[in-house]
RODO-2510 file (C-alpha; in nm, 4 decimals, decimal comma):
residues 497
     n   res          X          Y          Z
     1     m     9,6250    11,3265    11,1923
     2     t     9,4355    11,2249    10,8907
     3     h     9,4986    11,2661    10,5038
     4     d     9,2703    11,2471    10,2284
     5     e     9,5135    11,2090     9,9571
     6     a     9,7114    10,9124     9,7813
     7     s    10,0470    10,9130     9,6533
     8     t    10,1420    11,1018     9,3568
     9     t    10,4629    10,8903     9,2413
    10     p    10,3824    10,7581     8,8886
    11     s    10,5224    10,4259     8,7854
    12     a    10,8602    10,4102     8,6266
    13     a    10,7872    10,2310     8,3184
    14     a    10,7338    10,4516     8,0133
    15     p    10,4578    10,6946     8,1315
    16     v    10,2315    10,8371     7,8725
    17     v    10,2951    11,2083     7,8729
    18     t    10,0253    11,4783     7,7650
    19     v    10,1832    11,7089     7,5502
    20     a    10,0988    12,0588     7,4335
    21     r    10,2562    12,2681     7,2117
    22     g    10,1335    12,5955     7,3160
    23     d    10,1456    12,9256     7,1379
    24     g    10,3677    13,1750     7,0714
    25     i    10,7169    13,0410     7,0890
    26     g    10,5734    12,7314     7,2569
    27     p    10,5902    12,5029     6,9436
    28     e    10,9460    12,5808     6,8646
    29     i    11,0713    12,5156     7,2369
    30     m    10,8621    12,2081     7,2639
    31     e    11,0041    12,0495     6,9758
    32     a    11,3601    12,1167     7,0678
    33     t    11,2784    11,9899     7,4042
    34     l    11,1125    11,6643     7,2869
    35     a    11,4160    11,6014     7,0181
    36     i    11,6456    11,6213     7,3402
    37     l    11,4454    11,3967     7,5532
    38     d    11,4401    11,1096     7,2598
    39     a    11,7914    11,1582     7,2052
    40     a    11,8743    11,1062     7,5710
    41     g    11,6686    10,7862     7,5861
    42     a    11,3551    10,9207     7,7962
    43     r    11,1160    10,6370     7,8417
    44     l    10,8141    10,8230     7,7471
    45     t    10,4790    10,7985     7,5151
    46     y    10,3276    11,1103     7,3797
    47     d     9,9689    11,1719     7,3705
    48     e     9,9272    11,5464     7,2063
    49     i     9,6535    11,8154     7,2769
    50     e     9,5497    12,1498     7,1390
    51     v     9,5175    12,4215     7,4239
    52     g     9,5266    12,7893     7,4095
    53     e     9,4821    13,0637     7,1571
    54     k     9,3072    12,8603     6,8622
    55     v     9,1066    12,6806     7,1015
    56     f     8,9669    13,0090     7,2566
    57     q     8,9219    13,1392     6,9089
    58     r     8,6993    12,8023     6,8252
    59     g     8,4568    12,9556     7,0925
    60     f     8,5576    12,7763     7,4164
    61     t     8,6550    13,0341     7,6627
    62     s     8,8384    12,7935     7,9149
    63     g     9,1013    12,7589     7,6046
    64     i     9,0655    12,3621     7,6330
    65     e     8,8177    12,0901     7,4762
    66     p     8,6545    11,8324     7,6541
    67     a     8,8111    11,5591     7,4875
    68     s     9,1497    11,7028     7,6005
    69     w     9,0188    11,7197     7,9550
    70     d     8,9787    11,3103     7,9328
    71     k     9,3092    11,2845     7,8043
    72     l     9,4599    11,4628     8,0718
    73     r     9,2658    11,3027     8,3451
    74     h     9,3643    10,9609     8,2114
    75     n     9,7317    11,0452     8,1635
    76     k     9,7951    11,2364     8,4780
    77     l    10,1391    11,3625     8,3297
    78     f    10,1213    11,6981     8,1412
    79     l    10,4261    11,8778     7,9724
    80     k    10,3021    12,1978     7,8638
    81     a    10,4431    12,4935     7,6505
    82     p    10,3089    12,8370     7,7263
    83     i    10,0036    12,9375     7,5777
    84     t     9,8281    13,2739     7,5111
    85     t     9,4978    13,3999     7,6617
    86     p     9,3139    13,6389     7,4402
    87     q     9,2879    13,9831     7,6251
    88     g     8,9349    14,1346     7,7556
    89     g     8,6397    13,9812     7,9189
    90     g     8,5315    13,6389     7,8808
    91     y     8,8597    13,4348     7,8899
    92     k     8,9887    13,2674     8,1709
    93     s     9,3662    13,1762     8,2069
    94     l     9,3962    12,8239     8,1406
    95     n     9,6819    12,7805     8,3640
    96     v     9,4963    12,8724     8,6398
    97     t     9,2088    12,6760     8,5353
    98     i     9,4253    12,3829     8,5114
    99     r     9,6022    12,3887     8,8293
   100     k     9,2982    12,4530     9,0267
   101     t     9,0375    12,1901     8,8376
   102     l     9,3121    11,9265     8,8738
   103     g     9,4337    12,0224     9,2253
   104     l     9,7768    12,0893     9,1374
   105     f     9,8222    12,2581     9,4747
   106     a    10,1832    12,3079     9,4705
   107     n    10,3938    12,5323     9,2284
   108     v    10,7869    12,4432     9,2573
   109     r    11,0072    12,6931     9,1070
   110     p    11,3925    12,6343     9,1446
   111     c    11,5945    12,9459     9,0430
   112     v    11,9695    12,8642     9,0127
   113     s    12,2508    13,1325     8,9037
   114     y    12,4800    12,9589     8,6373
   115     d    12,7755    13,1929     8,7223
   116     p    13,0378    13,2757     8,5877
   117     v    12,8824    13,1371     8,2232
   118     v    12,5378    13,3160     8,2441
   119     n    12,5754    13,6742     8,3385
   120     t    12,4308    13,7585     8,6845
   121     r    12,4737    14,0088     8,9657
   122     y    12,4242    13,7492     9,2512
   123     p    12,6572    13,4262     9,2062
   124     g    12,5564    13,1595     9,4335
   125     t    12,1749    13,1957     9,4124
   126     d    11,9982    12,8714     9,4912
   127     i    11,6281    12,9500     9,5661
   128     a    11,3260    12,6727     9,5667
   129     i    11,0252    12,8869     9,5574
   130     i    10,7263    12,6977     9,6352
   131     r    10,3940    12,8668     9,5645
   132     e    10,0329    12,8057     9,6823
   133     n     9,8889    12,7265     9,3495
   134     e     9,5118    12,7313     9,4020
   135     e     9,3706    13,0130     9,6373
   136     d     9,4572    13,3861     9,6699
   137     t     9,3369    13,6357     9,4187
   138     y     9,3635    13,3529     9,1709
   139     a     9,0287    13,2273     9,2517
   140     g     8,9504    13,4691     8,9992
   141     i     8,5896    13,5775     9,1859
   142     e     8,5680    13,9369     9,0448
   143     h     8,2794    14,1675     9,0398
   144     r     8,1758    14,5201     8,8972
   145     q     7,9706    14,6436     9,1817
   146     t     7,9057    15,0048     9,1055
   147     q     8,0002    15,2811     8,8247
   148     e     8,3456    15,3531     8,9808
   149     v     8,4315    15,0318     9,1784
   150     v     8,4964    14,6806     9,1322
   151     q     8,6607    14,3900     9,3697
   152     t     8,8200    14,0753     9,3837
   153     l     8,7912    13,8081     9,6606
   154     k     9,1215    13,6905     9,8469
   155     l     9,0397    13,3752     9,9590
   156     i     9,3031    13,1725    10,1806
   157     t     9,1988    12,8589    10,3328
   158     r     9,3393    12,6820    10,6657
   159     p     9,3643    12,3265    10,4671
   160     g     9,5044    12,5004    10,1669
   161     s     9,7677    12,6997    10,3728
   162     e     9,8483    12,4114    10,5870
   163     r     9,9174    12,1717    10,2854
   164     i    10,1596    12,4250    10,0698
   165     i    10,3438    12,5097    10,4320
   166     r    10,3970    12,1224    10,5212
   167     y    10,5051    12,0469    10,1326
   168     a    10,7660    12,3188    10,1651
   169     f    10,9188    12,2028    10,4816
   170     e    10,9020    11,8380    10,3344
   171     y    11,0896    11,9696    10,0120
   172     a    11,3550    12,0952    10,2172
   173     r    11,4104    11,8011    10,4039
   174     m    11,4053    11,5943    10,1045
   175     h    11,6652    11,8107     9,9002
   176     a    11,8391    11,8562    10,2313
   177     r    11,7756    12,2396    10,2591
   178     k    11,8801    12,4345    10,5601
   179     k    11,5824    12,7158    10,5786
   180     v    11,2424    12,7764    10,4806
   181     s    11,1319    13,1453    10,4849
   182     c    10,7788    13,2539    10,4804
   183     m    10,6263    13,5876    10,2876
   184     s    10,3241    13,7221    10,3676
   185     k    10,1422    14,0663    10,4173
   186     d     9,9628    14,0011    10,7658
   187     n    10,0485    14,3669    10,8792
   188     i     9,7861    14,4518    10,6742
   189     m     9,5472    14,1535    10,5798
   190     k     9,5506    14,0284    10,9293
   191     l     9,2828    13,7497    10,8666
   192     t     9,3819    13,6262    10,5331
   193     d     9,7463    13,6490    10,5307
   194     g     9,7534    13,6318    10,9275
   195     l     9,6264    13,2535    10,8999
   196     f     9,8797    13,1889    10,6628
   197     h    10,1749    13,3106    10,8766
   198     r     9,9802    13,1534    11,1753
   199     m     9,9958    12,8015    11,0080
   200     f    10,3817    12,8553    10,8918
   201     d    10,4872    12,8842    11,2719
   202     e    10,2363    12,6238    11,3892
   203     i    10,3738    12,3636    11,1118
   204     g    10,7604    12,4691    11,1074
   205     a    10,7381    12,4179    11,4871
   206     e    10,7317    12,0424    11,3806
   207     y    11,0455    12,0682    11,1949
   208     p    11,3127    12,1632    11,4566
   209     d    11,5821    12,0486    11,2094
   210     i    11,5049    12,3523    10,9534
   211     e    11,5548    12,7089    11,0391
   212     r    11,2570    12,9382    10,9666
   213     d    11,1620    13,2820    10,9360
   214     h    10,8917    13,5105    10,8263
   215     w    10,9490    13,8618    10,6135
   216     i    10,6733    14,0861    10,5343
   217     v    10,6474    14,0589    10,1610
   218     d    10,7549    14,3774    10,0474
   219     i    11,0528    14,3942    10,2353
   220     g    11,1069    14,0336    10,1956
   221     m    11,1216    14,0597     9,7973
   222     a    11,3239    14,3851     9,8289
   223     r    11,5964    14,1823    10,0400
   224     m    11,5740    13,8786     9,8040
   225     a    11,6276    14,1119     9,4803
   226     n    11,9298    14,2534     9,6827
   227     h    12,0793    13,9635     9,8963
   228     p    11,9358    13,6557     9,7117
   229     t    12,1942    13,4072     9,8922
   230     q    12,0185    13,4741    10,2015
   231     f    11,7064    13,2626    10,1062
   232     d    11,6830    12,8901    10,0594
   233     v    11,3441    12,7909    10,0215
   234     i    11,0449    13,0225    10,0438
   235     v    10,7009    12,9551    10,0954
   236     t    10,3884    13,2036     9,9957
   237     e    10,0777    13,2500     9,8523
   238     n     9,9888    13,2314     9,5209
   239     l    10,0122    13,6052     9,3736
   240     y    10,3224    13,6868     9,6110
   241     g    10,4812    13,3362     9,4620
   242     d    10,3932    13,4390     9,1134
   243     i    10,5873    13,7799     9,1551
   244     l    10,8601    13,6466     9,3481
   245     s    10,9555    13,3950     9,1216
   246     d    10,9824    13,5600     8,8046
   247     i    11,1986    13,8139     9,0273
   248     a    11,4443    13,5482     9,1492
   249     a    11,4403    13,3677     8,7776
   250     e    11,5697    13,7156     8,6499
   251     l    11,8147    13,7885     8,8848
   252     t    12,0033    13,4370     8,8166
   253     g    12,0335    13,5615     8,4538
   254     s    11,7127    13,5046     8,2600
   255     v    11,3346    13,4120     8,2913
   256     g    11,4079    13,1777     8,0116
   257     l    11,5988    12,9641     8,2136
   258     g    11,3336    12,8974     8,4696
   259     g    11,1113    12,5335     8,4797
   260     s    10,8565    12,4573     8,7028
   261     a    10,6678    12,1513     8,8612
   262     n    10,3050    12,1857     8,9465
   263     i    10,2043    11,8997     9,1822
   264     g     9,9007    11,7588     9,2929
   265     n     9,7315    11,4497     9,4095
   266     g     9,7896    11,1788     9,1067
   267     f     9,8484    11,4469     8,8744
   268     a    10,1617    11,6728     8,7781
   269     m    10,1857    11,9398     8,5236
   270     f    10,5813    12,0792     8,3994
   271     e    10,6119    12,3877     8,2065
   272     a    10,8432    12,7052     8,1822
   273     i    10,7836    12,9910     8,3990
   274     h    10,7859    13,2210     8,1195
   275     g    10,5220    13,3323     7,8898
   276     s    10,4571    13,2613     7,5085
   277     a    10,6435    13,5710     7,3969
   278     p    10,4583    13,6272     7,0763
   279     t    10,6711    13,9049     6,9449
   280     i    10,9567    13,6582     6,8828
   281     a    10,7403    13,3764     6,7697
   282     g    10,8511    13,1868     6,4536
   283     q    11,2144    13,3418     6,4492
   284     g    11,4053    13,0625     6,6029
   285     i    11,5503    13,2286     6,8574
   286     a    11,3692    13,1289     7,2018
   287     n    11,5796    12,9690     7,4384
   288     p    11,4006    12,6401     7,5225
   289     s    11,6028    12,6017     7,8479
   290     g    11,2805    12,6593     8,0847
   291     l    11,0631    12,4199     7,9269
   292     l    11,3821    12,1704     7,8969
   293     l    11,4311    12,1927     8,2451
   294     a    11,0627    12,1403     8,3273
   295     a    11,1039    11,8301     8,1582
   296     v    11,3866    11,7345     8,3498
   297     m    11,1965    11,7733     8,6803
   298     m    10,9395    11,5607     8,5017
   299     l    11,1694    11,2790     8,4545
   300     v    11,2777    11,2946     8,8154
   301     h    10,9172    11,2538     8,9056
   302     v    10,8540    10,9965     8,7126
   303     g    11,1707    10,8064     8,8520
   304     q    11,3821    10,8299     8,5348
   305     r    11,6645    10,9869     8,7180
   306     d    11,9217    10,8271     8,4881
   307     v    11,7986    11,0424     8,1626
   308     a    11,7238    11,3621     8,3953
   309     t    12,0853    11,3742     8,5085
   310     r    12,2342    11,3006     8,1453
   311     i    12,0091    11,6015     8,0312
   312     h    12,0651    11,8316     8,2907
   313     n    12,4573    11,7972     8,2903
   314     g    12,4573    11,7945     7,9130
   315     w    12,2526    12,1512     7,9233
   316     l    12,4916    12,2761     8,1729
   317     r    12,8211    12,1515     7,9643
   318     t    12,6386    12,3688     7,6505
   319     l    12,6165    12,6777     7,8824
   320     e    12,9605    12,6525     8,0046
   321     e    13,0997    12,5875     7,6496
   322     g    12,9489    12,9394     7,5760
   323     i    12,6890    12,8238     7,3305
   324     h    12,4153    13,0640     7,4216
   325     t    12,0638    13,1570     7,2897
   326     g    12,0375    13,5596     7,2667
   327     d    11,8828    13,6015     7,5726
   328     i    12,1518    13,4995     7,7897
   329     f    12,4356    13,6031     7,5241
   330     t    12,7197    13,8125     7,6432
   331     d    13,0454    13,9407     7,4996
   332     g    13,3308    13,7801     7,6560
   333     e    13,1804    13,4708     7,7995
   334     s    12,9596    13,3470     7,5443
   335     r    13,1141    13,1931     7,2225
   336     q    12,8749    13,1106     6,9969
   337     r    12,5069    13,2488     6,9442
   338     v    12,2530    13,0141     6,8257
   339     g    11,8689    12,9683     6,7915
   340     t    11,6600    12,7269     6,9221
   341     r    11,7067    12,4316     6,7044
   342     d    12,0857    12,4615     6,7279
   343     f    12,0944    12,5038     7,1026
   344     a    11,9078    12,1774     7,1075
   345     t    12,1333    12,0025     6,8732
   346     a    12,4354    12,1314     7,0912
   347     v    12,2874    11,9636     7,4250
   348     i    12,2189    11,6500     7,2422
   349     k    12,5660    11,6681     7,1477
   350     r    12,7068    11,6907     7,5117
   351     l    12,4430    11,4411     7,6690
   352     g    12,6134    11,2332     7,9427
   353     m    12,9018    11,5117     7,9616
   354     a    12,9678    11,6336     8,2781
   355     p    13,0200    12,0021     8,3170
   356     s    13,3928    12,1275     8,4367
   357     r    13,2929    12,4661     8,5514
   358     l    12,9669    12,4286     8,7033
   359     a    12,8652    12,1638     8,9477
   360     a    12,6915    11,8711     8,7840
   361     v    12,3780    11,7244     8,9156
   362     d    12,3255    11,3505     9,0101
   363     y    11,9630    11,2681     9,0531
   364     t    12,0263    10,9180     9,0962
   365     r    12,1589    10,9672     9,4521
   366     a    11,8277    11,0989     9,5526
   367     t    11,6178    10,8528     9,7709
   368     g    11,2681    10,9375     9,6722
   369     e    11,0429    11,2773     9,5735
   370     v    10,8190    11,4601     9,7701
   371     s    10,4895    11,3517     9,7744
   372     a    10,1715    11,5487     9,7579
   373     t    10,0256    11,2973    10,0255
   374     i    10,0200    11,5493    10,2738
   375     p     9,8590    11,4836    10,6194
   376     i     9,6150    11,7667    10,7365
   377     l     9,5406    11,8064    11,1067
   378     d     9,2034    11,7529    11,2669
   379     r     9,1120    12,0624    11,4387
   380     p     8,8448    12,1045    11,6993
   381     y     8,5320    12,2938    11,5862
   382     e     8,5122    12,6365    11,6811
   383     a     8,1723    12,7997    11,8235
   384     k     8,0151    13,0569    11,5408
   385     q     7,8027    13,3191    11,6172
   386     l     7,6431    13,5707    11,3889
   387     v     7,6694    13,9153    11,5412
   388     g     7,6278    14,1628    11,2557
   389     v     7,6165    14,2381    10,8876
   390     d     7,8137    14,4504    10,6612
   391     l     7,5729    14,6100    10,3914
   392     f     7,7712    14,7576    10,0760
   393     l     7,5773    15,0094     9,8815
   394     d     7,5837    15,2023     9,5527
   395     w     7,5191    15,5566     9,6722
   396     d     7,5910    15,8563     9,4583
   397     e     7,3468    16,1145     9,5960
   398     a     7,3957    16,4538     9,8373
   399     g     7,7502    16,5182     9,6990
   400     r     7,8682    16,1955     9,8511
   401     d     7,8108    16,3378    10,1761
   402     a     7,8531    16,0178    10,4471
   403     t     7,6660    16,2313    10,7123
   404     v     7,3575    16,2417    10,4483
   405     l     7,3824    15,8790    10,4059
   406     g     7,4377    15,7832    10,7666
   407     h     7,1140    15,9839    10,8651
   408     k     6,9328    15,8153    10,5880
   409     l     7,0266    15,4893    10,7321
   410     e     6,9503    15,5584    11,0929
   411     a     6,6285    15,6746    11,0041
   412     l     6,5265    15,3193    10,9012
   413     d     6,3470    15,0568    11,0757
   414     q     6,6654    14,8656    11,1586
   415     a     6,4901    14,5388    11,3042
   416     g     6,6745    14,5812    11,6493
   417     l     6,9898    14,6547    11,5022
   418     k     7,2299    14,9696    11,4881
   419     l     7,4297    15,1338    11,2443
   420     k     7,7837    15,1130    11,3692
   421     m     7,9979    15,2897    11,1062
   422     i     8,0320    15,3636    10,7327
   423     t     8,3596    15,3004    10,5613
   424     n     8,4351    15,4153    10,2157
   425     r     8,7088    15,2140    10,0285
   426     g     8,7836    15,0629    10,3903
   427     v     8,8372    15,4207    10,6012
   428     k     8,5867    15,5073    10,8344
   429     v     8,3783    15,8026    10,7092
   430     y     8,0615    15,8055    10,9573
   431     p     8,0262    15,9029    11,2403
   432     d     8,3143    16,1450    11,2976
   433     g     8,4530    16,1153    10,9192
   434     f     8,7077    16,3862    10,8218
   435     p     8,6451    16,6173    10,4991
   436     e     8,9960    16,5169    10,3498
   437     t     8,8951    16,1690    10,3020
   438     f     8,7976    16,0914     9,9465
   439     h     8,4759    15,9039     9,8649
   440     t     8,3580    15,6791     9,5935
   441     d     8,0543    15,5484     9,4952
   442     h     8,1007    15,2251     9,7374
   443     w     7,9765    15,2193    10,0857
   444     r     8,0268    14,9806    10,3628
   445     c     7,7546    15,0156    10,6387
   446     r     7,8099    14,8084    10,9629
   447     f     7,5314    14,7020    11,1375
   448     v     7,5181    14,5326    11,4529
   449     s     7,3181    14,4552    11,7696
   450     a     7,1044    14,7409    11,9250
   451     k     7,1410    14,5788    12,2506
   452     q     7,5296    14,4783    12,2717
   453     v     7,8064    14,5613    12,0368
   454     y     7,8978    14,2285    11,8730
   455     g     7,6389    14,0427    12,0664
   456     p     7,4110    13,7939    11,8681
   457     v     7,1733    13,8792    11,6023
   458     s     6,9648    13,6608    11,3914
   459     h     6,9296    13,6154    11,0074
   460     g     6,5651    13,7515    11,0501
   461     q     6,7078    14,0745    11,1728
   462     i     6,9504    14,0931    10,8785
   463     i     6,6375    14,0491    10,6233
   464     g     6,4578    14,3044    10,8417
   465     i     6,7189    14,5643    10,7423
   466     l     6,7533    14,4566    10,3837
   467     r     6,3914    14,5209    10,3672
   468     a     6,4272    14,8349    10,4960
   469     c     6,6739    14,9600    10,2759
   470     n     6,4835    14,8050     9,9755
   471     e     6,1904    14,9995    10,0618
   472     a     6,3810    15,3433    10,1031
   473     g     6,5548    15,3061     9,7555
   474     l     6,8808    15,2302     9,8692
   475     d     7,0877    14,9868     9,6369
   476     v     7,2200    14,7059     9,8610
   477     i     7,4917    14,5198     9,6148
   478     k     7,6404    14,3092     9,8599
   479     t     7,6368    14,1594    10,2053
   480     e     7,8708    13,9997    10,4400
   481     n     7,7419    13,8796    10,7581
   482     l     8,0187    13,9209    11,0631
   483     y     8,0884    13,6344    11,2952
   484     t     8,2988    13,5439    11,6003
   485     f     8,4394    13,2029    11,6449
   486     d     8,4796    13,0973    11,9903
   487     g     8,4044    13,4654    12,0712
   488     q     8,7032    13,5997    11,8332
   489     i     8,5988    13,8010    11,5716
   490     g     8,6114    13,6951    11,2344
   491     f     8,6273    14,0124    11,0509
   492     s     8,8354    14,3146    11,0113
   493     l     8,7693    14,6501    11,1996
   494     g     8,7562    14,9559    10,9653
   495     q     9,0571    15,1765    10,9336
   496     g     8,9613    15,4566    11,2101
   497     e     8,6918    15,2366    11,3802
***
């Protein structure tokens, strides 16, 4: 085994926390959270930056200024309130940018039900969702290619999958969890999600003390939505994890109760899982619990477990005494409806008190925290062979008759290649296509060796067929080379191929 990362455990001595108050309800819930941290005796120093909507409006399309990056990279600890990303083109999600730029590969979202004091149909739910945080469709690589078609690229890597899956098993072991469940869609995306599933099986075998299972993500999410107590730790890809964690948080009573940690090599960011909720901003009614619990996770991360315990138990005591913000207020169980500041005041009054109905927490008993020092296995090189090319065409002629396009391509000088098939939206339409299949103006045309299907071809041959298409007036909008690895095809077949 090799590893290329250092420990992420910061010093226990008064670390400097970069703080961003955010947009919408962000400033309100951050004020409440910091007040509780200070009252509890958190040994922290704050270094504030501005990110989000106002920074976007000043012309910084990433939502953050260079000087703020400098502070983040120096302090290596970030407590961030929700922000607003302007709608429309040209603006990238700052959350995604920060996670990817600073290597925050692990998103940790505990989802716990607080029955009977917070209304939920699923008492006993206690799930930790470990979400891959850098890859998948969140790479944000998108293109408009024709009048009718846009694409996004889904990127799954072996090291990225191995790292997050191993982190999930280490998290389970550290927190005395019994089972890790993986969710993917590898019955359809056999290469990308298939890689994630294979890595789960391979790495899971190294943890015989922890039960494991795999779910196709659609039925897995459905099962979790109706039987959440069957799950303990869930590890999944970026997009699925984003959706799944919001569902799980809502099952426990409110998305407003969910905090999360984003862990990387030498850097950690903590935030609520909900958004900036601009429709209730400035009304003083927002629930600060999600950001507060994220701050509790931050305190554990920096070694201030005593303070984390005081705050978490004080918060639990406040809940069980029925002092609730509007999002969790229910007749019968709730006693007093309060706003953001009054909720914070109630928590401060109960700091250090133990709950009597809910289970108290004690972070001081833990022996450590999961490190982002995740070893990556050295793997043998697989022989890579170029065996063809997919040409993607923007073509909207002849009534979109695939047979016409097929004959046009076959009439070209194919440079020792031959047309194997044409697909439209992934379905084979030539040869032997069906008239019922709907066609857009976006065509994938697969060329392979004329001598042997998926036999070796050269880059020169690919250049030759591209030249021929250009001379014929065909608009090639994209190419994807086809490779085998140790003789195994590294590309998907067309539906119907």
